C-alpha positions in Angstrom: 95.7 120.1 87.3 98.8 120.3 89.5 99.0 118.8 92.9 99.1 122.3 94.4 95.8 123.3 92.7 94.1 120.0 93.8 95.3 120.6 97.4 93.4 123.9 97.4 90.2 122.2 96.3 89.9 119.2 98.6 89.8 118.4 102.3 90.3 115.3 104.4 87.4 113.2 105.5 87.5 110.3 108.0 85.2 107.3 107.6 84.0 105.1 110.4 86.4 102.4 109.3 89.3 104.7 109.9 90.1 105.2 106.2 91.1 108.8 105.5 90.4 110.2 102.0 90.2 113.5 100.3 87.0 114.6 98.4 86.3 117.7 96.3 84.1 118.7 93.4 84.0 121.5 90.9 80.8 122.2 89.0 81.0 124.5 86.0 78.4 125.9 83.5 79.5 127.7 80.3 77.2 129.9 78.2 78.3 130.7 74.6 81.8 129.4 75.4 82.4 131.6 78.5 82.4 130.5 82.1 79.1 131.6 83.6 79.1 129.8 87.0 81.6 127.7 88.9 81.0 126.1 92.3 83.7 124.4 94.3 83.0 122.0 97.1 85.7 120.9 99.6 84.8 118.4 102.3 86.7 119.0 105.5 86.5 117.2 108.9 84.1 119.9 110.1 81.8 119.6 107.0 81.5 121.0 103.5 82.9 124.3 102.4 81.6 125.8 99.1 82.9 128.7 97.0 81.0 130.1 94.0 82.5 132.2 91.2 80.4 133.9 88.5 81.8 134.7 85.1 81.8 138.2 83.6 78.6 137.8 81.5 76.4 140.9 81.1 72.8 140.8 82.3 73.0 137.9 84.7 71.3 138.3 88.1 71.5 136.1 91.3 69.0 133.2 91.4 66.0 133.8 93.6 63.5 130.9 93.9 60.1 131.7 92.5 58.6 132.6 89.2 61.2 134.5 87.1 61.1 135.4 83.4 58.8 132.6 82.4 60.7 130.0 84.5 59.2 128.3 87.5 62.0 128.1 90.1 59.8 127.3 93.1 60.8 123.6 93.4 64.6 124.2 93.6 66.3 122.3 96.4 67.4 124.2 99.6 70.9 125.4 99.2 70.8 125.7 95.4 72.6 128.8 94.1 72.9 130.2 90.6 72.2 132.8 88.0 69.3 133.9 85.8 69.5 135.8 82.5 66.4 137.2 80.9 66.8 139.1 77.6 65.2 139.3 74.1 66.1 135.6 73.6 64.2 134.4 76.6 65.2 133.3 80.1 67.9 130.9 81.3 68.6 129.8 84.9 71.9 128.1 85.9 71.6 126.2 89.1 74.4 124.5 91.2 73.5 122.5 94.2 76.4 120.9 96.0 75.0 120.6 99.5 72.8 118.1 101.3 74.6 115.1 99.9 74.0 116.2 96.3 76.1 117.3 93.3 73.7 118.9 90.8 74.4 121.1 87.8 71.1 122.1 86.3 69.9 124.4 83.4 66.4 125.6 83.1 66.1 127.2 79.7 63.2 129.0 77.9 65.6 130.9 75.6 66.7 130.4 72.0 70.2 130.6 70.6 72.3 129.9 73.6 75.1 127.4 73.6 75.2 125.9 77.1 77.8 123.4 78.3 78.0 121.8 81.8 80.8 119.8 83.4 81.5 118.3 86.8 84.8 117.3 88.1 84.9 115.0 91.2 88.1 114.2 93.0 88.5 111.3 95.4 92.0 110.7 96.7 92.9 107.7 98.9 96.3 108.5 100.5 98.5 105.4 100.7 96.2 103.5 98.4 99.1 101.4 96.9 100.1 100.4 100.4 96.5 99.5 101.3 96.2 97.3 98.1 99.5 95.6 98.9 98.4 94.9 102.5 95.1 93.5 101.2 96.9 91.3 98.7 99.2 89.9 101.4 96.2 89.3 103.7 94.4 87.4 101.0 97.5 85.4 100.2 98.0 84.5 103.8 94.3 83.4 104.0 94.7 81.3 100.9 97.8 79.6 102.3 96.0 78.9 105.5 93.0 77.3 103.7 95.4 75.2 101.6 97.2 73.9 104.7 93.9 73.1 106.3 92.6 71.3 103.2 95.9 69.4 103.0 95.8 68.2 106.6 92.2 67.0 106.1 93.2 65.0 103.0 96.3 63.7 104.8 94.2 61.9 107.5 92.2 59.9 105.0 95.1 58.2 103.4 
């Protein structure tokens, strides 16, 4: 992905230690080689923002928790979204849950003959990470030199 595409999918987040980082996730489910459901999560300073896109697959309906086409969807977590297909092959539910501190990509399947693939892409970017590593290395080197000088002065008194 290009930097411009990634910039659209992530937001900044500030930790208690003052370290700023970008976090985003894309959850995808494919059925028979075609994109069926994609959910994007972008974490912003005001909280998470999600966007969901459904593929152009015939016969799919919006997920509603409960009993559906032979599937028990009553135990789904709050905030879970997805699609359900019921046809002559059986029922399949695609569930994405990217809220409440979770990244879940679930398939509940009671159908035959479906080729289902899932993937999840998580992006974590630490701006100025190279500078942070360099500063940490210099701090460690300074601490080691200080310890060596202290040890040398202790040994020097005993001679």
